[in-house]
C-alpha positions in Angstrom: -0.1 0.0 0.0 1.0 3.7 -0.2 3.4 4.7 2.6 1.4 6.3 5.2 3.6 9.6 5.3 2.7 10.1 1.6 -1.1 10.4 2.6 -2.9 13.7 3.4 -6.1 14.6 5.1 -9.0 15.3 2.6 -10.2 18.8 2.9 -13.0 19.2 0.3 -16.6 18.1 1.0 -17.2 14.6 0.0 -13.6 13.9 -0.5 -12.6 10.3 0.4 -9.2 8.9 1.1 -9.3 5.1 0.7 -5.9 3.1 0.3 -5.8 0.6 -1.2 -9.0 1.0 -3.4 -12.0 -0.4 -1.8 -12.5 -2.8 -4.6 -9.2 -4.5 -3.6 -9.9 -4.9 0.0 -11.1 -8.4 -0.1 -8.2 -9.5 -2.3 -5.6 -8.0 0.0 -7.5 -9.6 3.0 -7.4 -12.9 1.4 -3.7 -12.6 0.8 -3.1 -11.5 4.3 -5.1 -14.5 5.6 -2.9 -17.0 3.7 0.3 -15.5 5.0 -0.8 -15.3 8.7 -2.4 -18.8 8.8 0.7 -20.3 7.5 2.1 -19.6 11.0 0.9 -22.5 13.1 0.9 -20.5 16.6 -0.7 -17.7 15.1 -3.3 -20.0 13.3 -4.2 -21.5 16.6 -4.5 -18.1 18.2 -6.7 -16.7 15.4 -8.9 -19.8 15.5 -9.4 -19.2 19.3 -9.8 -15.3 19.2 -12.3 -15.4 16.5 -14.3 -18.2 18.2 -14.5 -16.1 21.5 -15.1 -12.8 19.6 -18.2 -14.4 17.8 -19.5 -15.5 21.1 -19.0 -12.2 23.1 -20.2 -10.1 20.1 -23.2 -12.2 19.6 -24.2 -11.8 23.3 -23.6 -8.1 23.2 -25.8 -7.6 20.2 -28.7 -9.9 21.5 -28.5 -7.9 24.8 -28.8 -4.7 22.6 -31.9 -6.4 20.9 -30.0 -6.6 17.5 -29.7 -9.5 15.2 -26.6 -11.8 15.6 -25.0 -11.9 12.0 -24.2 -15.2 10.4 -20.2 -15.6 10.1 -19.3 -17.0 6.9 -16.0 -18.4 5.6 -14.9 -15.1 3.9 -12.1 -12.9 5.0 -12.4 -10.8 8.3 -12.3 -7.1 7.8 -12.3 -4.9 11.0 -11.9 -1.5 12.4 -12.5 0.4 15.7 -12.6 3.5 17.7 -13.5 5.1 20.9 -17.4 5.0 21.3 -17.6 8.9 21.2 -19.7 11.3 19.1 -17.1 11.5 16.4 -17.0 13.1 13.0 -18.5 11.3 9.7 -14.8 10.7 8.6 -14.6 8.2 11.3 -18.1 6.8 10.8 -17.4 5.8 7.2 -15.3 3.1 8.4 -18.0 1.0 9.9 -20.0 1.7 6.8 -16.9 0.3 4.9 -17.0 -2.9 7.1 -20.8 -3.3 6.7 -20.1 -3.0 2.9 -17.6 -5.9 3.2 -20.0 -8.0 5.2 -22.7 -7.7 2.4 -20.1 -8.9 -0.1 -19.3 -12.0 1.8 -16.7 -10.9 4.3 -16.9 -11.2 8.2 -17.1 -7.5 9.4 -16.0 -6.5 12.9 -16.2 -3.2 14.8 -14.3 -2.8 18.1 -15.6 -0.1 20.4 -12.4 1.0 22.4 -14.3 1.6 25.8 -10.9 1.1 27.6 -9.7 4.6 26.2 -9.7 7.6 28.5 -12.9 9.7 28.4 -12.3 13.1 29.8 -15.6 14.3 28.5 -18.4 13.1 26.3 -20.2 15.4 24.2 -20.4 17.3 20.8 -19.3 20.4 19.2 -21.9 21.8 17.0 -22.5 25.0 15.0 -24.9 27.7 15.7 -25.9 31.0 14.3 -26.1 34.1 16.5 -26.7 37.7 15.2 -26.1 36.3 11.7 -22.7 35.1 12.6 -21.8 31.4 12.7 -19.8 29.9 15.8 -19.0 26.6 17.3 -20.4 25.6 20.8 -19.5 22.6 22.8 -22.2 20.5 24.7 -21.1 18.1 27.2 -23.3 15.1 28.2 -20.8 13.5 30.7 -17.4 14.0 32.1 -14.9 11.5 33.3 -11.5 12.9 33.9 -8.0 11.9 33.6 -7.4 8.1 33.4 -11.0 7.4 33.7 -12.1 5.1 30.7 -15.6 5.0 29.0 -16.2 1.4 30.6 -16.1 2.9 34.1 -18.7 5.7 33.6 -22.3 5.1 33.8 -24.7 5.4 30.9 -26.6 8.8 31.0 -29.8 9.1 32.5 -32.8 9.2 30.2 -33.6 12.9 31.5 -29.8 13.9 31.0 -29.9 12.6 27.4 -33.1 14.2 26.4 -31.8 17.5 27.9 -28.5 17.1 26.0 -30.5 16.7 22.7 -32.8 19.6 23.6 -29.6 21.8 23.9 -28.2 20.6 20.6 -31.7 21.1 18.8 -31.7 24.7 20.1 -28.3 25.2 18.4 -29.0 23.6 15.2 -32.3 25.3 14.9 -30.6 28.6 14.5 -29.0 27.2 11.3 -32.3 27.0 9.2 -31.6 23.5 8.2 -34.7 21.4 8.7 -32.9 18.2 7.4 -30.4 18.4 10.0 -33.0 19.0 12.8 -34.7 15.9 11.7 -31.3 13.7 11.8 -30.8 15.0 15.3 -34.3 13.9 16.3 -33.6 10.5 14.8 -30.3 10.3 16.8 -32.2 11.0 20.0 -34.4 8.1 19.5 -31.4 5.9 18.7 -29.9 7.1 22.0 -33.0 6.2 23.8 -33.0 2.8 22.3 -29.2 2.4 23.4 -29.8 3.5 26.8 -32.5 0.8 27.6 -29.5 -1.8 27.1 -26.3 -0.1 27.8 -24.3 -1.2 31.0 -22.0 1.9 30.8 -21.0 5.0 28.7 -18.9 2.9 26.2 -21.8 0.7 25.5 -24.2 3.7 25.2 -22.0 5.5 22.7 -21.4 2.2 20.5 -25.1 1.3 20.7 -26.3 4.6 19.8 -24.4 4.5 16.5 -25.5 0.8 15.8 -29.1 1.7 16.2 -28.7 4.7 14.1 -27.1 2.7 11.5 -30.0 0.1 11.5 -32.6 3.1 11.3 -30.9 3.9 8.0 -30.0 0.6 6.4 -29.9 -3.3 7.3 -26.3 -3.4 8.3 -24.8 -6.6 9.9 -21.4 -6.9 11.3 -19.9 -8.0 14.6 -19.6 -5.6 17.4 -17.5 -6.0 20.5 -16.0 -3.7 23.0 -12.4 -3.7 24.0 -13.1 -4.5 27.5 -15.1 -7.7 26.6 -12.4 -8.7 24.0 -9.8 -8.3 26.9 -11.7 -10.9 28.9 -11.2 -13.5 26.3 -8.6 -16.4 26.8 -7.2 -15.6 23.4 -6.0 -12.1 24.5 -5.0 -13.5 27.9 -2.7 -15.9 26.0 -1.6 -13.0 23.7 -0.8 -10.8 26.7 1.1 -13.5 28.5 3.4 -13.9 25.5 4.5 -10.3 25.7 4.8 -10.6 29.7 6.8 -13.5 29.6 9.3 -11.8 27.2 8.9 -8.3 28.8 12.5 -7.3 28.6 12.7 -8.0 24.7 9.2 -6.5 24.1 10.4 -3.2 26.1 13.4 -3.1 23.8 11.6 -3.6 20.6 8.9 -1.1 21.4 11.1 1.6 22.4 13.6 1.2 19.5 10.7 1.4 17.1 9.5 4.4 18.6 13.0 6.1 18.5 13.2 5.0 14.8 9.9 6.6 14.0 10.7 9.8 15.8 14.0 10.1 14.0 12.5 9.4 10.6 9.7 11.9 11.2 11.7 14.5 12.8 9.7 14.4 16.0 11.3 15.8 19.2 8.6 15.3 21.7 9.0 12.0 23.7 5.2 11.9 23.8 4.9 11.5 20.0 3.2 9.5 18.8 2.9 7.9 22.2 5.6 7.6 25.3 8.2 5.0 25.6 7.6 2.2 28.1 9.5 3.0 31.3 11.5 1.3 33.8 10.6 1.6 37.5 12.2 -0.1 40.5 13.9 -2.8 38.3 10.7 -3.6 36.6 9.5 -2.8 33.0 6.3 -1.4 32.0 4.0 -3.4 29.8 1.9 -2.1 26.9 -1.2 -2.7 29.0 -3.6 -0.8 31.3 -5.0 -2.3 34.5 -8.5 -0.8 35.2 -9.6 -0.9 38.6 -11.6 1.3 41.1 -12.8 3.4 38.1 -9.3 4.3 36.7 -6.8 2.8 34.6 -2.9 2.5 35.7 0.1 1.4 34.0 1.3 -2.2 34.6 4.8 -3.3 35.2 6.5 -6.7 35.5 9.8 -8.0 36.9 11.9 -9.3 33.8 13.3 -12.8 34.0 10.9 -14.0 36.7 7.4 -15.4 36.6 5.1 -12.7 35.0 3.5 -11.1 38.0 2.0 -7.9 37.3 2.6 -4.8 39.5 0.3 -1.7 39.7 1.2 1.2 42.1 4.0 -0.8 43.4 2.0 -3.7 44.5 1.6 -7.2 43.0 -1.9 -7.6 41.6 -1.7 -11.1 40.0 0.0 -13.2 37.4 -0.3 -12.6 33.8 -0.9 -16.0 32.6 -3.0 -17.6 29.9 -5.9 -17.8 32.5 -6.2 -13.9 32.2 -6.0 -11.0 34.8 -9.0 -9.1 35.7 -9.0 -5.5 34.7 -6.3 -5.9 32.1 -6.7 -3.7 28.9 -4.7 -3.2 25.7 -3.0 0.1 25.0 -3.5 1.5 21.5 -0.4 -0.2 19.9 -1.3 -3.6 21.6 -5.0 -3.6 20.8 -3.8 -3.0 17.1 -1.3 -5.7 17.2 -4.0 -8.2 18.6 -6.4 -7.2 16.0 -4.1 -7.3 13.0 -2.6 -10.7 14.0 -5.3 -12.5 15.8 -8.5 -11.3 14.5 -8.7 -9.6 11.2 -7.3 -10.4 7.7 -7.5 -6.7 7.0 -7.5 -4.0 9.6 -9.0 -0.5 8.5 -7.3 2.6 10.1 -8.0 6.2 9.9 -5.0 8.5 8.9 -3.5 8.9 12.4 -3.6 5.4 13.1 -2.1 4.5 9.9 1.0 6.9 10.7 1.7 5.3 14.1 1.2 1.8 12.8 4.7 2.1 11.3 5.7 1.4 14.9 3.4 -1.6 15.0 4.7 -2.9 11.8 8.4 -2.8 13.3 7.1 -4.8 16.5 5.4 -7.3 14.5 8.7 -8.0 12.6 11.1 -7.8 15.6 9.1 -9.3 18.4 6.7 -11.8 16.7 9.0 -12.6 13.8 6.2 -12.1 11.4 6.0 -9.9 8.2 3.3 -7.3 9.1 0.0 -7.7 7.2 -1.0 -4.6 5.0 -3.7 -2.6 6.4 -6.3 -0.2 4.7 -6.6 3.4 5.3 -9.9 5.1 5.0 -11.2 8.6 6.1 -13.3 11.4 4.7 -14.3 15.0 5.0 -18.0 16.0 4.9 -19.3 19.5 5.6 -22.7 20.8 6.7 -24.4 23.0 4.1 -23.6 26.2 6.1 -21.2 28.3 3.7 -22.8 31.5 2.3 -20.0 32.3 -0.2 -16.9 30.6 -1.7 -13.7 30.1 0.4 -12.7 33.6 1.4 -9.1 32.8 2.5 -7.4 33.6 -0.9 -9.2 37.0 -1.2 -8.1 37.7 2.6 -4.5 36.9 1.9 -4.6 39.1 -1.1 -5.9 41.9 0.8 -3.6 41.3 3.7 -0.6 41.6 1.2 -2.0 44.8 -0.3 -2.3 46.2 3.2 1.2 45.5 4.0 2.4 46.8 0.7 0.7 50.0 1.0 2.6 50.4 4.4 5.9 49.5 3.3 6.0 50.5 -0.3 3.3 53.4 -0.6 5.4 54.7 -3.6 4.2 51.8 -5.7 0.5 53.0 -5.1 1.1 56.8 -6.0 1.4 58.6 -9.2 4.9 59.9 -9.9 4.5 63.5 -10.1 5.2 66.7 -8.4 6.2 66.3 -4.8 5.6 62.5 -4.7 8.3 62.2 -7.5 10.7 64.1 -5.4 10.0 61.9 -2.4 10.5 58.7 -4.2 13.7 59.7 -5.6 15.0 60.7 -2.3 13.9 57.3 -0.9 15.7 55.5 -3.4 18.9 57.5 -3.3 18.9 56.6 0.5 18.3 52.9 -0.3 21.3 53.1 -2.9 23.3 54.7 -0.3 22.8 52.1 2.4 24.4 49.5 0.0 27.6 51.3 0.1 30.4 49.1 1.7 32.0 50.4 5.0 29.2 52.6 5.9 29.5 54.2 9.5 26.8 53.0 11.8 25.7 56.6 12.5 25.3 57.2 8.7 23.5 53.9 8.4 21.0 54.8 11.2 20.5 58.3 9.7 19.6 56.8 6.4 17.4 54.2 7.7 15.5 56.9 9.8 15.1 59.1 6.8 13.6 56.2 4.7 11.0 55.7 7.4 10.1 59.3 7.5 9.7 59.4 3.7 7.5 56.2 3.6 5.4 58.1 6.3 5.0 61.2 4.1 4.1 59.1 1.2 1.7 56.9 3.1 0.0 60.0 4.4 -1.2 60.4 0.8 -2.9 56.9 1.0 -5.0 57.0 4.1 -8.2 56.8 2.3 -6.9 53.8 0.4 -5.6 52.2 3.6 -8.9 52.7 5.5 -10.8 51.1 2.7 -8.5 48.2 2.7 -8.7 47.8 6.4 -12.5 47.8 6.2 -12.2 45.1 3.4 -9.7 43.0 5.6 -12.1 43.2 8.6 -15.0 42.0 6.5 -12.9 39.3 5.1 -11.6 38.3 8.4 -15.2 37.7 9.6 -15.9 35.8 6.4 -12.7 33.7 7.1 -13.9 32.8 10.5 -17.4 32.0 9.3 -15.8 29.7 6.6 -13.8 27.9 9.2 -16.9 27.1 11.1 -18.8 26.2 8.1 -16.2 24.0 6.7 -15.4 22.2 10.1 -15.2 18.5 9.5 -15.3 17.5 13.1 -19.2 17.9 13.6 -20.9 14.8 15.0 -21.7 11.9 12.7 -25.3 11.9 13.5 -25.9 15.4 11.9 -25.0 13.9 8.5 -26.9 11.9 5.9 -25.4 8.3 6.0 -26.4 8.1 2.2 -23.5 10.4 1.5 -21.2 7.9 3.1 -22.9 4.7 1.6 -22.8 6.0 -1.8 -19.0 5.8 -2.0 -19.3 2.1 -1.4 -22.2 1.4 -3.6 -20.4 3.1 -6.6 -17.8 0.3 -6.1 -19.8 -2.9 -6.6 -16.9 -4.6 -8.1 -15.7 -5.6 -4.5 -16.6 -9.2 -4.1 -15.4 -12.1 -1.8 -13.8 -14.7 -3.9 
């Protein structure tokens, strides 16, 4: 596939970044499957992981009141994201998985409810006094190190009040179709509330119910917390824990190589190194207990006992450890090696997965399977005029030129001609070698005075350009709000997203 650093974020409405072409996804997935299943140990892990995932996904969907999809013999295509109210460029990935399922594949979506949730809400546009602005409405707040799975699902009255605030905002836009989509999302949220055990399940269930309200989608749905409770994941985690020293070295070297290649100087990018603490090494997992997640350490070259906050909390064996959750890179490793034949990333995940690729090679001694990249940009119909940024930049350059080169904008006659000639004599004099500092200062001050005298003849023109700049600045601010790609997915028509896949009917599972 194309190198991830060569990819760029789509900027225009309806623009989709999809690599490789969607029509080749199932072909790539089948090739990946053959390579991965040629490894006996991986083949056994994949059989176990898929069997357990189907069981847990089926139980989750049935509890949500949704049909359990049939699992065929086609390749597995999966994706995942935090169960937040994200933008449609992320939502398009679940529609892609659903489209693959319709073509004979097994579709999987993982709601990453083990990720930190500082706040759960939505940024939406509203118009006040004729001007667009963005407001943020918050439904729930967690805090540092508090994952989605540890926050309760909102009460029905809280969800209704949250939607009412959003309705007040979008009602100012004069877009009845957007108001209708928000009303549909409110109903989907109410359906999700009835079955959700925590905030993560509520977010995932809302999206799933909304999808089913639009189309008969069928794919497997599982949360990261449920996936972490499988024996296959425990087995995978124990492999890493038993060879913690080597994993620590491979992980940190892969990160250092990535930062050097990308010229990144921050030790937090794309994520921090694993640490050493009191003779122990940090593992790529979290331990979720008492409502928060904490780092996990292990003593190298000893039985893999996990330590959290300095205390032993249990052995990392194939029997599993309650509360153990994957970090981003570990979840991706598990999904790409043990579950999916083709994993679908967004642009950010595709970039940091170069670190994952090296880990697959160095630690697992396997050639990493190629992944797909899919994201898109969709705008609400808010723009009242074409993009004003070019006009603003042109006016800004004109304003600067009027200030610094007023002679370019004045007729060369009378006193103006004399002032201009003197200015250029001073500029030429400044170029003389060995000029005394005092003379250089006097010439510079004289040039400034001449510019001020010339500029005084342009005050009306300068005021006119400044008024134009102020008007354009407001237009630019409004355009930025109108062209924001991060508004929540439920404000958009899913048909916009589905059209992309329907136009590529050649995608078939062989």
